[in-house]
C-alpha positions as CSV (number, residue, x, y, z in Angstrom):
1,M,21.0,14.5,91.8
2,R,20.9,18.2,90.9
3,E,24.2,17.9,89.1
4,L,22.9,14.9,87.1
5,L,19.8,16.8,86.1
6,R,21.9,19.8,85.1
7,L,24.1,17.5,82.9
8,L,21.1,15.9,81.3
9,A,19.6,19.3,80.5
10,E,23.0,20.2,78.9
11,D,22.9,17.0,76.8
12,A,26.0,15.6,78.5
13,S,27.3,12.2,77.4
14,G,26.7,8.9,79.1
15,S,30.3,8.7,80.4
16,E,30.0,12.1,82.0
17,L,26.8,11.1,83.7
18,A,28.4,7.9,85.0
19,R,31.4,9.9,86.4
20,V,29.2,12.3,88.3
21,A,26.9,9.6,89.7
22,G,29.9,7.9,91.2
23,E,29.0,5.1,93.6
24,D,25.2,5.9,93.4
25,A,24.2,3.0,91.1
26,V,20.5,3.8,91.2
27,A,21.1,7.4,90.1
28,R,23.6,6.3,87.5
29,D,21.2,3.7,85.9
30,L,18.4,6.2,85.9
31,A,20.5,8.9,84.3
32,L,21.8,6.5,81.6
33,R,18.2,5.3,80.9
34,I,17.1,8.9,80.5
35,R,20.1,9.6,78.3
36,A,19.3,6.6,76.1
37,G,15.7,7.7,75.7
38,I,16.7,11.2,74.7
39,D,19.2,9.7,72.2
40,A,16.5,7.5,70.7
41,S,14.0,10.3,70.5
42,K,16.6,12.5,68.7
43,K,17.4,9.6,66.3
44,R,13.7,9.1,65.6
45,E,13.3,12.8,65.1
46,T,16.2,12.8,62.7
47,E,14.8,9.8,60.8
48,L,11.3,11.4,60.6
49,T,12.8,14.7,59.4
50,A,14.7,12.7,56.8
51,L,11.5,10.9,55.7
52,V,9.7,14.2,55.4
53,E,12.6,15.5,53.2
54,V,12.4,12.3,51.1
55,A,8.7,12.6,50.7
56,R,9.1,16.3,49.6
57,E,11.8,15.3,47.2
58,L,9.8,12.4,45.8
59,A,6.7,14.6,45.5
60,S,8.5,17.0,43.2
61,A,10.0,14.3,41.0
62,S,8.3,13.7,37.6
63,D,10.8,11.4,35.9
64,P,10.2,7.7,36.8
65,G,13.9,7.0,36.5
66,G,14.9,9.9,38.7
67,V,12.4,8.9,41.4
68,L,14.0,5.4,41.6
69,D,17.5,6.8,41.8
70,T,16.4,9.2,44.6
71,I,14.8,6.3,46.5
72,V,17.9,4.0,46.5
73,H,20.3,6.9,47.3
74,R,18.2,8.0,50.3
75,A,17.9,4.4,51.5
76,R,21.7,3.9,51.4
77,T,22.2,7.2,53.3
78,L,19.6,6.7,56.0
79,V,20.4,3.1,56.8
80,G,24.2,3.7,56.4
81,A,24.6,0.8,53.9
82,D,27.3,0.1,51.4
83,V,24.8,-0.6,48.6
84,A,21.1,0.1,48.1
85,Y,19.0,-1.2,45.3
86,L,15.4,-1.6,44.1
87,T,13.7,-4.3,42.0
88,L,10.4,-3.9,40.2
89,Y,7.8,-6.6,39.7
90,D,7.3,-7.8,36.1
91,E,3.7,-9.1,36.0
92,A,4.2,-10.5,32.5
93,R,7.1,-12.7,33.5
94,G,6.2,-13.2,37.1
95,D,9.5,-12.1,38.6
96,T,11.4,-9.0,39.7
97,Y,14.2,-7.3,37.9
98,M,16.9,-4.8,39.0
99,R,15.8,-1.3,38.2
100,A,18.0,1.1,40.2
101,T,21.2,0.8,42.3
102,D,23.4,3.1,44.4
103,G,26.9,2.1,45.4
104,S,26.9,-1.0,43.1
105,L,30.0,-1.9,41.1
106,S,29.1,-5.2,39.4
107,A,27.4,-5.2,35.9
108,D,26.1,-8.7,36.5
109,F,24.5,-7.6,39.7
110,Q,22.9,-4.5,38.1
111,Q,21.2,-6.8,35.5
112,L,20.0,-9.5,37.9
113,R,16.4,-10.9,37.8
114,L,14.9,-12.6,40.8
115,P,12.3,-15.3,40.4
116,L,9.6,-15.3,43.0
117,G,10.8,-17.4,46.0
118,A,14.4,-17.4,45.0
119,G,17.0,-15.7,47.2
120,L,16.2,-13.1,49.8
121,G,14.5,-10.7,47.4
122,G,12.5,-13.5,45.8
123,L,11.2,-14.5,49.2
124,V,10.3,-10.9,50.0
125,A,8.4,-10.7,46.7
126,S,6.5,-14.0,47.2
127,T,5.6,-13.4,50.9
128,R,5.4,-9.6,50.8
129,R,7.1,-9.5,54.1
130,P,10.5,-7.9,55.0
131,Y,13.5,-10.3,55.5
132,W,17.1,-9.5,56.6
133,T,20.3,-11.5,57.2
134,T,23.7,-10.8,58.8
135,D,25.4,-13.2,56.4
136,Y,23.4,-14.0,53.2
137,P,26.0,-16.5,51.6
138,S,25.8,-18.8,54.6
139,D,22.1,-18.3,55.5
140,R,20.2,-21.5,54.7
141,R,16.7,-19.9,55.1
142,F,16.8,-18.7,51.5
143,R,16.7,-20.7,48.3
144,H,20.1,-20.1,46.7
145,T,20.5,-20.2,43.0
146,G,23.8,-20.1,41.0
147,Q,22.8,-16.9,39.2
148,I,21.8,-15.0,42.3
149,D,24.8,-16.2,44.3
150,H,27.2,-15.3,41.5
151,A,25.8,-11.8,41.2
152,V,25.8,-11.2,45.0
153,G,29.3,-12.6,45.3
154,D,30.5,-10.5,42.4
155,E,29.2,-7.4,44.2
156,G,30.7,-8.7,47.5
157,L,27.5,-8.4,49.5
158,V,27.2,-10.1,52.9
159,A,24.5,-8.5,55.0
160,I,21.2,-7.8,53.2
161,C,17.8,-6.4,54.2
162,G,14.8,-6.3,51.9
163,T,11.3,-4.9,52.3
164,P,8.4,-5.0,50.0
165,L,6.9,-2.0,48.1
166,I,3.1,-2.3,48.4
167,V,0.3,0.1,47.5
168,D,-3.3,-0.8,48.2
169,E,-2.3,-4.5,48.4
170,A,-0.7,-4.3,45.0
171,F,2.9,-5.5,44.9
172,V,5.3,-3.0,43.2
173,G,8.8,-4.2,44.0
174,V,11.5,-4.7,46.7
175,L,13.8,-2.1,48.3
176,F,17.1,-3.4,49.7
177,A,19.9,-2.1,51.9
178,S,23.1,-4.2,52.1
179,N,26.7,-4.2,53.4
180,R,29.9,-5.9,52.2
181,T,30.7,-7.0,55.7
182,A,28.6,-9.0,58.2
183,R,26.4,-6.8,60.3
184,P,23.0,-7.1,62.0
185,F,20.1,-4.9,61.0
186,S,18.3,-3.4,64.0
187,R,14.5,-3.4,64.3
188,E,14.6,0.4,63.9
189,E,16.6,0.1,60.7
190,V,14.2,-2.4,59.2
191,L,11.2,-0.1,60.2
192,L,13.0,2.9,58.7
193,L,13.6,1.0,55.4
194,G,10.0,-0.1,55.4
195,S,8.8,3.5,55.9
196,L,11.0,4.6,53.0
197,A,9.7,1.7,50.9
198,A,6.1,2.8,51.6
199,L,6.9,6.3,50.4
200,A,8.7,4.9,47.4
201,A,5.8,2.6,46.4
202,V,3.2,5.4,46.5
203,T,5.5,7.7,44.5
204,I,6.3,5.1,41.9
205,V,2.6,4.4,41.4
206,Q,1.8,8.1,41.2
207,V,4.6,8.8,38.7
208,R,3.5,5.8,36.6
209,A,-0.1,7.1,36.6
210,A,1.2,10.6,35.7
211,A,3.3,9.2,32.9
212,E,0.4,7.1,31.6
213,T,-1.9,10.2,31.7
214,A,0.7,12.2,29.8
215,V,0.9,9.5,27.1
216,A,-2.9,9.3,26.9
217,L,-3.1,13.1,26.6
218,E,-0.4,13.0,23.9
219,Q,-2.3,10.3,22.0
220,L,-5.5,12.2,22.4
221,S,-3.8,15.3,21.0
222,E,-2.4,13.3,18.1
223,A,-5.8,11.8,17.5
224,H,-7.3,15.3,17.5
225,A,-4.7,16.5,15.0
226,G,-5.3,13.4,12.9
227,A,-9.0,14.0,13.0
228,E,-8.5,17.6,11.8
229,H,-6.1,16.3,9.1
230,A,-8.7,13.6,8.1
231,A,-11.5,16.3,8.0
232,A,-9.4,18.5,5.8
233,A,-8.8,15.5,3.5
234,H,-12.5,14.7,3.5
235,D,-13.3,18.3,2.5
236,R,-10.7,18.2,-0.3
237,F,-12.1,14.9,-1.7
238,A,-15.7,16.2,-1.4
239,D,-14.8,19.3,-3.4
240,I,-13.3,17.2,-6.1
241,V,-16.4,15.0,-6.4
242,L,-18.8,18.0,-6.3
243,S,-16.9,19.9,-8.9
244,G,-16.8,17.0,-11.3
245,G,-13.1,16.2,-10.8
246,D,-11.7,13.0,-12.2
247,V,-9.5,10.3,-10.6
248,D,-6.4,12.4,-11.6
249,A,-7.5,15.1,-9.2
250,V,-8.1,12.5,-6.4
251,A,-4.6,11.0,-6.9
252,A,-3.0,14.5,-7.0
253,A,-4.8,15.6,-3.8
254,L,-3.8,12.4,-1.9
255,A,-0.2,12.7,-3.0
256,E,-0.1,16.4,-1.8
257,L,-1.9,15.6,1.5
258,L,0.5,12.8,2.5
259,G,3.7,13.7,0.7
260,V,3.7,10.4,-1.3
261,W,3.4,9.2,-4.8
262,V,0.1,7.7,-6.0
263,V,-0.8,5.4,-8.9
264,L,-4.3,4.3,-9.6
265,V,-4.7,1.0,-11.6
266,D,-7.8,-0.4,-13.0
267,A,-9.2,-3.9,-12.2
268,V,-6.6,-5.6,-14.5
269,G,-3.6,-3.5,-13.5
270,N,-3.6,-0.8,-16.2
271,E,-2.6,2.6,-14.9
272,L,-5.4,5.2,-14.9
273,A,-3.8,8.1,-12.9
274,V,-0.3,8.9,-11.6
275,A,0.7,11.6,-9.2
276,G,4.2,12.3,-7.9
277,R,5.8,9.1,-9.0
278,A,9.4,9.3,-10.2
279,P,10.0,7.9,-13.8
280,G,10.9,4.2,-13.8
281,T,9.4,3.5,-10.4
282,A,8.0,0.0,-10.2
283,V,4.4,-0.3,-9.1
284,P,3.4,-3.5,-7.4
285,W,-0.2,-4.5,-7.9
286,Q,-2.2,-7.3,-6.2
287,E,-5.6,-8.4,-7.4
288,S,-6.3,-9.8,-4.0
289,S,-6.0,-6.5,-2.1
290,S,-9.0,-5.7,0.0
291,G,-10.8,-2.5,1.0
292,R,-8.3,-2.2,3.9
293,L,-4.9,-0.8,3.4
294,T,-2.2,-3.5,3.1
295,R,1.6,-3.5,2.7
296,A,2.9,-5.0,-0.6
297,D,6.5,-5.0,-2.0
298,G,7.5,-1.8,-0.2
299,C,4.3,0.1,-1.1
300,W,0.7,0.4,0.3
301,V,-2.2,-1.0,-1.6
302,V,-5.9,-0.6,-1.1
303,A,-8.7,-1.7,-3.5
304,A,-11.4,0.8,-4.8
305,T,-14.6,-1.2,-4.7
306,A,-18.3,-0.2,-5.3
307,K,-21.3,-2.5,-5.0
308,G,-19.0,-5.4,-4.2
309,E,-17.1,-4.9,-7.5
310,R,-13.4,-4.1,-7.6
311,L,-13.0,-1.1,-9.9
312,G,-9.3,-0.6,-9.3
313,A,-6.7,-0.1,-6.7
314,L,-4.6,2.8,-5.2
315,V,-0.9,2.1,-4.8
316,I,0.9,4.5,-2.4
317,G,4.7,4.7,-2.3
318,G,7.5,7.0,-1.2
319,V,6.8,6.4,2.5
320,D,7.8,3.6,4.8
321,D,5.2,4.1,7.5
322,L,1.7,5.7,7.6
323,S,0.0,6.9,10.8
324,G,-3.4,5.5,11.7
325,A,-5.0,8.8,10.6
326,D,-3.0,8.8,7.3
327,Q,-4.1,5.2,6.6
328,R,-7.7,6.1,7.1
329,I,-7.2,9.0,4.7
330,V,-5.9,6.6,2.1
331,E,-8.8,4.3,2.6
332,R,-11.2,7.2,2.3
333,A,-9.5,8.2,-0.9
334,A,-10.1,4.7,-2.2
335,V,-13.8,5.0,-1.5
336,V,-13.9,8.4,-3.3
337,T,-11.9,6.9,-6.2
338,A,-14.4,4.1,-6.5
339,L,-17.2,6.6,-6.5
340,V,-15.6,8.7,-9.3
341,L,-14.9,5.5,-11.3
342,L,-18.5,4.5,-10.9
343,F,-19.6,7.9,-12.0
344,R,-17.3,7.7,-15.0
345,R,-18.7,4.3,-15.9
346,Q,-22.3,5.5,-15.6
347,A,-21.5,8.5,-17.7
348,A,-19.9,6.3,-20.3
349,E,-22.9,4.0,-20.3
350,Q,-25.2,6.9,-20.7
351,S,-23.0,8.3,-23.5
352,Q,-23.0,4.9,-25.2
353,R,-26.8,4.7,-24.9
354,A,-27.1,8.2,-26.4
355,Q,-24.7,7.2,-29.2
356,A,-26.6,4.0,-29.9
357,D,-29.8,6.0,-30.2
358,L,-28.2,8.5,-32.5
359,L,-26.6,5.7,-34.6
360,T,-30.0,4.0,-34.9
361,D,-31.5,7.3,-36.1
362,V,-28.7,7.7,-38.6
363,L,-28.8,4.1,-40.0
364,S,-32.5,4.0,-40.2
365,G,-32.5,7.2,-42.2
366,G,-34.2,9.3,-39.5
367,G,-31.2,11.4,-38.5
368,D,-29.7,14.5,-40.0
369,F,-26.2,15.7,-40.4
370,E,-26.5,18.8,-38.2
371,R,-27.9,16.7,-35.3
372,L,-25.0,14.3,-35.7
373,R,-22.5,17.2,-35.5
374,L,-24.1,18.5,-32.3
375,L,-24.5,15.2,-30.5
376,A,-21.5,13.2,-31.6
377,P,-18.8,13.2,-28.9
378,K,-16.0,14.0,-31.3
379,R,-15.4,16.2,-34.3
380,V,-17.4,15.1,-37.3
381,H,-16.4,15.4,-41.0
382,D,-18.6,14.9,-44.0
383,R,-17.2,11.5,-45.0
384,F,-17.3,8.3,-42.9
385,V,-16.0,4.7,-42.9
386,V,-18.6,2.1,-41.6
387,A,-17.4,-1.0,-39.8
388,V,-19.8,-3.9,-39.0
389,C,-18.6,-6.3,-36.3
390,R,-20.4,-9.6,-36.4
391,G,-20.1,-12.2,-33.6
392,D,-19.7,-11.7,-29.8
393,H,-18.7,-8.1,-29.9
394,T,-18.8,-7.4,-26.2
395,A,-15.0,-6.9,-25.9
396,V,-14.5,-5.1,-29.2
397,R,-14.6,-1.5,-27.7
398,A,-12.1,-2.4,-25.0
399,R,-9.6,-3.6,-27.7
400,L,-9.8,-0.7,-30.1
401,S,-6.4,0.9,-30.9
402,A,-5.7,4.6,-30.7
403,P,-6.0,5.3,-34.5
404,V,-9.5,3.8,-34.4
405,E,-10.6,5.2,-31.0
406,D,-9.5,8.7,-31.9
407,K,-11.6,8.8,-35.0
408,L,-14.6,6.9,-33.7
409,V,-17.7,9.1,-34.0
410,L,-20.4,6.7,-33.0
411,S,-20.7,3.1,-32.0
412,G,-23.5,0.8,-30.9
413,P,-25.5,-2.3,-31.6
414,Y,-27.7,-2.3,-34.7
415,G,-29.3,-5.3,-36.3
416,G,-27.5,-7.7,-34.0
417,D,-24.1,-6.3,-35.0
418,L,-21.8,-3.7,-33.5
419,V,-21.5,-0.8,-35.8
420,L,-18.6,1.6,-35.8
421,L,-18.9,5.0,-37.5
422,L,-15.4,6.5,-38.1
423,S,-14.6,10.0,-39.4
424,R,-11.9,8.6,-41.7
425,T,-11.3,8.5,-45.4
426,D,-9.3,5.3,-45.9
427,A,-11.3,2.0,-45.4
428,V,-8.2,-0.1,-46.2
429,A,-6.3,1.5,-43.3
430,V,-9.3,1.1,-41.0
431,A,-9.5,-2.6,-41.9
432,R,-5.8,-3.0,-41.2
433,D,-6.1,-1.3,-37.8
434,L,-9.0,-3.6,-36.9
435,A,-7.3,-6.8,-38.0
436,E,-5.8,-7.5,-34.6
437,V,-9.1,-6.6,-32.9
438,A,-11.0,-9.1,-35.1
439,K,-8.5,-11.8,-34.3
440,R,-8.3,-11.3,-30.6
441,A,-12.0,-10.7,-30.0
442,G,-13.1,-13.5,-32.4
443,V,-15.4,-11.3,-34.6
444,T,-15.8,-10.8,-38.3
445,I,-15.4,-7.1,-39.3
446,A,-16.6,-5.7,-42.6
447,V,-15.3,-2.2,-43.5
448,V,-16.9,0.0,-46.2
449,G,-16.3,3.6,-47.2
450,P,-15.6,6.3,-47.2
451,A,-19.2,7.5,-47.8
452,P,-20.8,10.9,-47.6
453,W,-23.4,11.6,-44.9
454,D,-26.4,11.0,-47.2
455,A,-25.0,7.6,-48.3
456,L,-24.3,6.1,-44.8
457,V,-27.4,3.9,-44.9
458,D,-26.3,2.3,-48.1
459,A,-22.7,2.0,-46.8
460,H,-24.0,0.2,-43.7
461,R,-26.1,-2.2,-45.8
462,Q,-23.1,-3.0,-48.0
463,A,-21.0,-3.6,-44.9
464,A,-23.6,-5.9,-43.5
465,R,-23.8,-7.9,-46.8
466,L,-20.0,-8.0,-46.8
467,A,-20.0,-9.4,-43.3
468,T,-22.5,-12.1,-44.3
469,T,-20.3,-13.0,-47.4
470,M,-17.2,-13.2,-45.2
471,V,-18.9,-15.6,-42.8
472,R,-20.2,-17.7,-45.7
473,L,-16.7,-17.8,-47.2
474,G,-15.1,-18.8,-43.9
475,R,-13.3,-15.5,-43.6
476,C,-14.2,-15.2,-39.9
477,N,-12.1,-13.5,-37.3
478,E,-10.8,-11.2,-40.0
479,S,-11.3,-7.6,-41.0
480,A,-11.8,-6.9,-44.7
481,T,-13.0,-4.4,-47.3
482,P,-15.0,-5.4,-50.4
483,D,-11.8,-5.3,-52.4
484,D,-10.2,-7.9,-50.1
485,L,-12.9,-10.4,-51.1
486,G,-12.3,-9.9,-54.8
487,V,-15.1,-11.0,-57.0
488,A,-17.3,-11.9,-54.0
489,G,-16.9,-8.3,-52.7
490,L,-17.8,-6.8,-56.1
491,V,-21.0,-8.9,-56.3
492,G,-22.2,-7.6,-52.9
493,A,-21.4,-3.9,-53.6
494,S,-24.1,-1.5,-54.5
495,E,-21.6,0.3,-56.7
496,V,-18.0,-0.4,-57.7
497,D,-15.0,1.9,-58.0
498,V,-13.3,-0.1,-60.7
499,Q,-10.1,1.9,-60.7
500,A,-9.8,1.5,-56.9
501,H,-10.6,-2.2,-57.1
502,V,-7.9,-2.8,-59.7
503,Q,-5.4,-0.8,-57.7
504,H,-6.2,-2.8,-54.6
505,V,-5.7,-6.2,-56.3
506,L,-3.0,-5.4,-58.9
507,G,-1.5,-2.1,-57.6
508,A,1.9,-3.6,-56.6
509,V,2.4,-5.2,-60.0
510,I,1.3,-2.1,-61.9
511,E,3.6,0.1,-59.9
512,Y,6.5,-2.2,-60.4
513,D,6.1,-2.2,-64.2
514,A,5.8,1.6,-64.2
515,Q,9.0,2.1,-62.2
516,R,11.1,-0.5,-64.0
517,G,9.7,-0.6,-67.5
518,T,8.8,-4.3,-67.2
519,D,5.7,-6.0,-68.3
520,L,4.6,-8.3,-65.5
521,V,0.9,-7.4,-66.2
522,G,1.3,-8.7,-69.8
523,T,3.0,-11.8,-68.5
524,L,0.1,-12.5,-66.2
525,H,-2.3,-12.0,-69.1
526,A,-0.4,-14.6,-71.2
527,Y,0.0,-16.9,-68.2
528,F,-3.7,-17.1,-67.5
529,A,-4.6,-17.3,-71.2
530,A,-2.3,-20.3,-71.5
531,G,-4.1,-22.1,-68.8
532,Q,-1.4,-21.2,-66.2
533,S,1.3,-23.0,-68.3
534,P,4.7,-21.2,-68.2
535,T,5.8,-23.0,-71.3
536,R,2.8,-22.1,-73.4
537,A,3.0,-18.5,-72.1
538,A,6.7,-18.3,-73.1
539,T,5.7,-19.4,-76.7
540,E,3.0,-16.8,-76.8
541,L,5.4,-14.1,-75.5
542,H,8.3,-15.3,-77.7
543,I,10.7,-15.6,-74.7
544,H,12.4,-18.4,-72.9
545,P,10.3,-20.4,-70.3
546,N,12.9,-19.6,-67.7
547,T,12.2,-15.9,-68.2
548,V,8.5,-16.4,-67.7
549,Q,9.3,-18.3,-64.5
550,Q,11.5,-15.5,-63.2
551,R,8.7,-13.0,-63.9
552,L,6.2,-15.2,-62.1
553,D,8.6,-15.4,-59.1
554,R,8.7,-11.6,-59.0
555,V,4.8,-11.6,-59.0
556,S,4.9,-14.0,-56.0
557,A,7.2,-11.5,-54.2
558,L,4.8,-8.7,-54.9
559,L,1.4,-10.3,-54.3
560,G,2.2,-13.2,-51.9
561,A,3.0,-16.9,-52.4
562,D,-0.7,-17.8,-52.6
563,W,-1.7,-15.6,-55.6
564,Q,-2.1,-18.8,-57.7
565,S,-4.7,-20.3,-55.4
566,P,-8.1,-20.7,-57.0
567,E,-9.8,-17.8,-55.1
568,H,-6.9,-15.4,-55.6
569,S,-6.2,-16.3,-59.2
570,L,-9.9,-15.7,-60.0
571,N,-9.7,-12.2,-58.4
572,L,-6.5,-11.5,-60.3
573,Q,-8.0,-12.5,-63.7
574,V,-11.1,-10.3,-63.1
575,A,-8.8,-7.4,-62.1
576,L,-6.6,-8.0,-65.2
577,R,-9.8,-7.8,-67.4
578,L,-10.9,-4.7,-65.7
579,H,-7.5,-3.1,-66.0
580,Q,-7.5,-4.0,-69.7
581,A,-10.9,-2.4,-70.1
582,I,-9.8,0.8,-68.3
583,R,-6.8,1.2,-70.6
584,G,-8.9,0.6,-73.7
């Protein structure tokens, strides 16, 4: 007995103990039982030590992928399995999917998904209890599927043990140990795998929480940076508004802040401001865009609205994506743009009211030239052309061409008409520039001048009378000077520049005679004196009728095909008489 105790103390093997015990069966059984207990304790100690090492290793891991690889590697090592693997629960799809493997060779096996209740792993997932089998392919306790059996067969697995990963009653996944040959799993191995699964489940949840916290902190940091960026943009826009900057400054600031190009269009798509856009770049514009930033044809579009009215839209290009903070900056820029456009409109309305008041003073005879020089928005000369627009003149100002707008000194309603006061010296040119405006706006425009400052009241009255005459003669939706109305224009004029009138009516014919030595003017005299008969005119002129006809054809080319109409022929005859009187 003392020898047996000495051998047990020296950690002798079971065979050595049996040899020394000899024929004493009781002593032999007792020694072997003590030996088995010692071996079990050592194994348990080894396993516990390994679990502590695993816990320490998992605690230091920060990468979710690295944690899972550590878990399956340790499971394979501790259990002594050919393959270890881990599936995670997909709450959205209601199944588990292969996430990490150690010792696996099959690509199909590494991509396997296990529906709840299907196969050994699916049964573990649905019951949340461990299961194991010595021979999975022939074990009928499990619901076999073609996909699972194919993947297991491709990997060559036979014996499989699976245990659930659970934290606070929340199912995380399943940890497996498996062999390519049939082998039983002892109760101790199942418990060991379960202990490892418990450590793994806690670690996975903690790493997930840490990762989510890191993402949240990063998002918070980005949000803080975005808030600072937005605050800087707000200050920039506020400085523009407070310093009286226009929409060009807003567009330029936005382009610089975001590194984009910016185009501001008005309510009908006309460009009001451009910043950073390459020449020839197409600008999409959508009337339906709202106050929120929207994507349109590769660009970003946001409406600039004030008091429920769309004043324009900002079009942003040169960037495929905008962060949430940048999108809010663009939308804020649209609000600032609407505010600036509203200020501009209000300033224009105030200016127009001031102009209308000044125009009223001028046309009523109560103004003075120096006050006009001081208050007029543009440079003022001492001679003016007056244009009276009769009809619905609400759209006239918006349709004025550059030659008219550039010389427009004052404009406003007076006596039911829209009166334009232009610092120009050629009434005929003004009437020509306003012809398209009269046609498109549907108004009748009478143009008189130029007139000196002290004769503006008379010039306006003459223009008003001319407009009345034009309406009565059916010359609506046209622009005209008194000379364009011929005799009717002369009758309504307070004074007549005979030479200018003759030149206006007959100038082309007179110049043709002067340049070529012909006598078309004389032919016209004879033609009208002969009652517009080419034959009698030829007799009077002692030339062939064909020659008279050729001269009349030349007149048609110079004056237009309708020069023989009653109205035009009357104007021509009066101009011929006046021309004859001037020449003496």
